[in-house]
N, C-alpha and C positions, 0 to 999 in steps of 0.2 A: 788112587787109593780113596779120596774124599768122596768121588762118584761111587766107588764100591761100597763104602760105609754108610754114607748118608743120603747119597743121592745127589745128582746134579743136574740143574735144569736152567738152560740159559745163562750159564755164568754165575747163578745164585743157589747157594746152599743152606738148607735149613738145619740148623744145630740147635740141640738141647740147650736151653739156658745155662744150666750148670758147667759147661764146657767154656762159655764166654766168660764169666766170672763177672765181678763188680764194675769192670771197666767200659761196659757197653751202657749205652744210654737207654733208659727204660722205654723210649719211644718206639725203640726197635724191636721190642720184645711184645708180641700180640699177647693180649691179656686172656687167661685162660688156658693158652696151649703150652706154654713153658718152651716155645721154639723160638729162634731169632733167625732172622733171613739176614745171610752175609752174602753180599757182591764180591766176588772174586775176579780180581782184574790185576793187570801188571802194574799197576799203581801201587798196589801192595808189594812191598821189597820182599818180605817174605815169600809170599805167593811166587813172585817172579823168579825166585831162585828155586823153588821147589817145583814148579809147573813143568819143566823139562828136564829135571833130574832123575838119575835111575834110581831106582827104588833102594838099592844098598846105600846110595849116598844121602838118601832124606834124614837118617838117623844123626849122622855127623852134623848136617847143617843145622838140624833143629837143636842139638846140643850145645852147637856155639853160639845159637841165637840165644838159648835159655840161660847160658854162662854169662853174655855179655848183659842181659837184662837184670840178672842177678846181681852183678857187679855195679851197675847203674843203681839199683834198688839199695844196695848196701852203702854206697856213696851219699846217696839222698839221706839215708836214714843218720849219717854222722854229721850232717849239717848242723850247727847250731844256731845261726843267726840268719836274718833275712838278707843280709850283704853277701854271706857264703852262698846263699841259695840263687843268688843272682849271678 
């Protein structure tokens, strides 16, 4: 699906910057193009799960990951002190 949508060349996909968000370092984004090169490999746990998944399974896998990340973010937002964060 990634290859069909964005193109894939030697395990690297160029994604529009707005899809990556603020988590990517500015050194990854080429200036002026607005695209970020992302290396896809089995070291990325989400990619490792999705790589061989049937297309029908992709939605549920991504939804589970998004729900987990949302719960982690909510938990982080409720922390009050440095000791709780550690």
